[in-house]
C-alpha positions as CSV (number, residue, x, y, z in Angstrom):
1,X,103.5,91.5,99.2
2,X,103.4,90.6,95.5
3,X,101.7,92.5,92.8
4,X,101.7,91.2,89.2
5,X,104.6,89.0,90.0
6,X,106.7,91.8,91.6
7,X,107.9,91.9,95.1
8,X,106.7,95.3,96.4
9,X,108.9,95.1,99.5
10,X,112.2,95.4,97.6
11,X,112.3,99.2,97.7
12,X,111.4,101.8,100.4
13,X,109.8,104.2,98.0
14,X,108.2,104.0,94.6
15,X,107.4,106.8,92.2
16,X,103.9,107.3,90.9
17,X,105.0,106.0,87.5
18,X,106.2,102.8,89.0
19,X,103.0,102.4,91.0
20,X,100.8,103.1,88.0
21,X,102.7,100.4,86.0
22,X,102.2,97.9,88.9
23,X,98.5,98.5,89.0
24,X,98.2,99.0,85.2
25,X,96.3,102.3,85.6
26,X,97.1,105.9,84.7
27,X,99.0,108.1,87.2
28,X,96.1,110.5,87.0
29,X,93.8,107.8,88.5
30,X,96.2,107.4,91.4
31,X,96.3,111.1,92.1
32,X,92.5,111.2,91.9
33,X,92.2,108.3,94.4
34,X,94.6,110.2,96.7
35,X,92.2,113.1,96.8
36,X,89.2,110.8,97.4
37,X,90.6,108.5,100.0
38,X,92.0,110.1,103.2
39,X,93.9,106.9,104.2
40,X,96.1,107.3,101.1
41,X,98.8,109.8,102.0
42,X,102.1,109.3,100.0
43,X,105.0,111.5,100.9
44,X,105.5,114.5,98.6
45,X,108.9,115.9,97.8
46,X,109.6,119.6,97.6
47,X,109.2,119.4,93.8
48,X,105.8,117.8,94.2
49,X,106.7,114.3,93.2
50,X,105.0,111.6,95.2
51,X,106.8,108.7,97.0
52,X,104.7,105.7,97.8
53,X,105.6,103.2,100.5
54,X,104.7,99.5,100.4
55,X,101.8,100.3,102.8
56,X,100.6,103.0,100.4
57,X,100.7,100.4,97.6
58,X,98.7,98.0,99.7
59,X,96.0,100.6,100.2
60,X,96.0,101.4,96.4
61,X,95.6,97.6,95.7
62,X,92.7,97.4,98.1
63,X,91.0,100.5,96.5
64,X,91.7,99.0,93.0
65,X,90.2,95.7,94.1
66,X,87.0,97.3,95.5
67,X,86.5,99.8,92.7
68,X,87.7,98.0,89.6
69,X,87.2,94.3,90.4
70,X,84.2,94.3,92.8
71,X,82.4,97.3,91.2
72,X,82.1,99.5,94.2
73,X,81.4,103.2,93.7
74,X,84.0,105.5,95.3
75,X,81.5,106.3,98.1
76,X,80.9,102.6,98.6
77,X,84.6,101.8,98.7
78,X,85.3,104.7,101.0
79,X,82.5,103.5,103.4
80,X,83.7,99.9,103.2
81,X,87.2,100.9,104.1
82,X,86.2,103.3,106.9
83,X,83.9,100.8,108.6
84,X,85.7,97.5,108.1
85,X,89.2,98.3,106.9
86,X,91.0,95.6,108.9
87,X,88.5,92.9,107.9
88,X,88.5,94.1,104.2
89,X,92.3,94.1,104.2
90,X,92.4,90.6,105.7
91,X,90.0,89.2,103.2
92,X,91.9,90.8,100.3
93,X,95.2,89.3,101.5
94,X,93.6,85.9,101.8
95,X,92.1,86.1,98.3
96,X,95.5,87.2,96.9
97,X,97.3,84.3,98.7
98,X,94.8,81.8,97.3
99,X,95.3,83.2,93.8
100,X,99.1,82.8,94.2
101,X,98.6,79.2,95.4
102,X,96.3,78.5,92.4
103,X,98.8,79.9,90.0
104,X,101.6,77.8,91.5
105,X,99.5,74.7,91.3
106,X,98.5,75.3,87.7
107,X,102.2,75.8,86.9
108,X,103.0,72.5,88.6
109,X,100.3,70.8,86.7
110,X,101.9,71.5,83.3
């Protein structure tokens, strides 16, 4: 999975700082979303630091897409994810793939 030109699958675990840079949001927003969305469960080390997997990052990307790009409220995004999570994830992946293809084609055009 690619996010902002980065290949997310290169590492097993990412810190909250790395994830916040990928999503271009504050770490506090990620912690807030963790409390609001039960499907988001990063591993916590004994010192309290969070470790995010590629799957956790995919969930965060989906939450970001629904809340920041589509304008859903947190309740609306939570409801959308709980009712149609697989369908929502599938649509999100298709849209991302199409955006990658578009960027590639625009790069080839120049």
